[in-house]
C-alpha positions in Angstrom: -23.1 5.6 -49.4 -20.9 5.8 -47.0 -20.1 4.7 -43.6 -18.8 6.4 -40.8 -15.9 5.4 -39.7 -14.1 6.2 -35.7 -11.6 8.1 -35.0 -9.6 6.4 -32.1 -8.8 9.1 -29.7 -5.6 9.7 -27.9 -6.8 8.2 -24.5 -7.6 5.0 -26.4 -4.3 4.4 -28.5 -1.8 5.2 -25.3 -4.3 1.8 -23.3 -2.8 -0.7 -26.5 -4.0 -3.4 -27.8 -6.2 -4.4 -24.5 -5.6 -8.1 -23.0 -8.2 -10.0 -20.7 -6.6 -11.5 -17.4 -7.6 -14.9 -17.9 -5.6 -14.7 -21.7 -3.5 -13.0 -19.4 -2.8 -16.2 -17.3 -3.6 -18.9 -20.3 -0.6 -17.0 -21.8 1.6 -17.2 -18.0 0.8 -21.2 -17.2 1.4 -22.0 -21.6 5.1 -20.3 -20.8 5.8 -21.9 -17.6 3.8 -25.6 -18.2 7.0 -27.1 -18.9 8.8 -26.3 -15.6 5.6 -28.2 -14.3 4.6 -25.0 -12.5 0.9 -23.3 -12.6 -0.3 -19.5 -12.6 -3.7 -20.2 -10.1 -6.1 -17.8 -8.9 -6.7 -18.5 -5.1 -9.9 -19.0 -3.3 -11.0 -16.2 -0.6 -10.1 -18.7 2.0 -5.9 -18.1 1.2 -6.3 -14.4 0.3 -4.6 -13.1 3.1 -2.0 -15.4 3.0 -1.2 -16.2 -1.7 -2.6 -12.8 -2.4 -4.7 -12.9 -5.6 -2.6 -14.9 -7.4 0.3 -18.0 -6.8 2.2 -20.1 -8.5 2.1 -24.0 -7.5 4.6 -26.8 -8.4 3.6 -29.7 -9.6 6.3 -32.5 -9.0 7.1 -31.0 -5.8 3.1 -30.3 -4.8 4.3 -26.9 -3.2 3.1 -23.0 -4.0 6.8 -21.5 -5.1 5.8 -17.6 -5.7 2.0 -16.3 -3.5 1.6 -12.3 -4.0 2.2 -13.2 -8.0 1.2 -10.0 -10.0 0.7 -11.4 -13.5 0.6 -8.7 -15.5 4.4 -7.5 -14.0 5.3 -11.4 -14.3 4.6 -11.0 -18.0 6.0 -8.6 -19.2 9.2 -9.1 -17.8 8.7 -13.0 -19.2 8.0 -11.3 -22.4 4.2 -12.5 -22.7 2.8 -9.4 -22.4 4.1 -6.5 -25.6 4.5 -2.8 -25.0 1.7 -2.2 -26.7 -0.6 -4.5 -25.0 -2.2 -3.8 -21.7 -4.7 -5.5 -19.4 -8.5 -5.2 -18.7 
């Protein structure tokens, strides 16, 4: 019995391996945990001030970065490879 094999289209190959946003946030949080920092998702009330994501430092109880783009941060830190894409 033969089974059908699906061949990926060009647009599927160019997008790369999908990584969910939650998985990406976990990767970033594991990398910055030794610095006592965490990437957080902003609640609706503070979205205009902090953006969608922000980084908090637990030692100082201070917001270290606001308006953070997790995909850019992960690529800069080497946590998201060139063949991976965020879905």
